N, C-alpha and C positions, 0 to 999 in steps of 0.2 A: 387565942388569937396567939400564934408562934411568929415574932419576930422574925422576916425572910422568909419563913415557909410560906407560901400561897397556894388554895385551890388552883386548879390547871382550869379554867373555865368550866365547860360542861364536860370532861373529858371523867373526874373521875381522880384526875392523878396530882401527884403537889409536886408544884415545882420548891428551890430554893437560890434565889437574884438577892445579891448584895451589892449598893452605890456605896463606888469610892471619888475622889474630887469630883462629885458629877457624872461617872461614866455607871452605868450600869453593869453586872454581871451576874452571867449565870453560870448556876454551878450546878446542874440535874432537876432528872425529870422522874419521880418516882411513882409506883402503887399506891401505896400508900402512905401516910398522914407520920405515922412511928417513921417509916421508913427513913422520910429525910427527916427528920425531927434527930435522928441516930445520929444520919452525915452531920445535919447542920453543929451536931454537939464532936466531932472528928473535926470539922473545919474550926473550929473554936480554937481545940487544941492545935491547929497547928497554922493559927491564927492567920483565918481565911487568906491562904497561902494564894496568890493568883496562878500557879502552876494547875488545880484546881477544877478553876475554872473555865467553862466551855468556847471555843473556840467558837461556834455556833449560835444563831440566838435564835431564840424559840421562837412557837405561834404567833403570832402580837398579835391576833383576831380577838385575844378577850384582855388584850390588855386593859388597866386599871377597871376592872370589871370580875368582883369576888364575889362567889354568893354566901351568904348571911345562915347562918344556922334553922333561919325560918323559912329558907325554902326560895324569901326574893334574891333580889340581884342588886347591888352597890356599886355606882361609882365612888374611885377614889381617886387622888391624885396625892401626896406628900401627907397623907394624912390628913388630908381635908375633906370632908365626903360634901359629894352629887350630887345625893340623891338615892335613891332606893324602889326597887323595880318587881312585880311579880311576872314578866316576862321578858325573855333576854334579849329577841330583837328590840324592845324599847330604849332599856340599855345600852345595847351598839349603836343605836340611832342617835340619842344624846348624848354620848361621848363621841361618835364623832364629829355633830354639834362644836360640842365641850375643846376639839380639838382644832375647830376650824377657827374656835374663834378666840387659841391661846388663851383659855380655859376662863376667860371674862364673864362671869353671869352678866351683867347686865346685856354686851354686846349679843346675846343669845337672841332677843327680844327682837332684835333689830331684823335677822333675819325671817 
C-alpha cells in the first residue's frame, strides 16, 4: 500500500488525495497505480502544492471502502479498520451505518 494513493472503488482506477489541517484535497484520478505513484512523487517534489489540487470533489460513493489484494472490501477511516466484507453492497451498508452513528461501533448495535 502506498500512502495517499487509493483504489477508486470498483472502477479499476486510482486516486491521489491528501489531508492538510483537517481538510481533504484531491489531486487526480489515474488509470493505473503506477501512473498515480509517479504523479505522487511529482507532488512530493513540489511540496504538495495546492495549485495542483483539483477543485472538484471525486465521487464519494466508495469513500472509506478499499479493495484488498484478496478481493474483499475493507472499511477504513483514519487508519482504523471497521471490518472486511466479501460483498461491496454489505460494505456500503455498514459504512453508511457507521457514518450515521458518527463511527461509534457501540451505537450501531442500538440501530
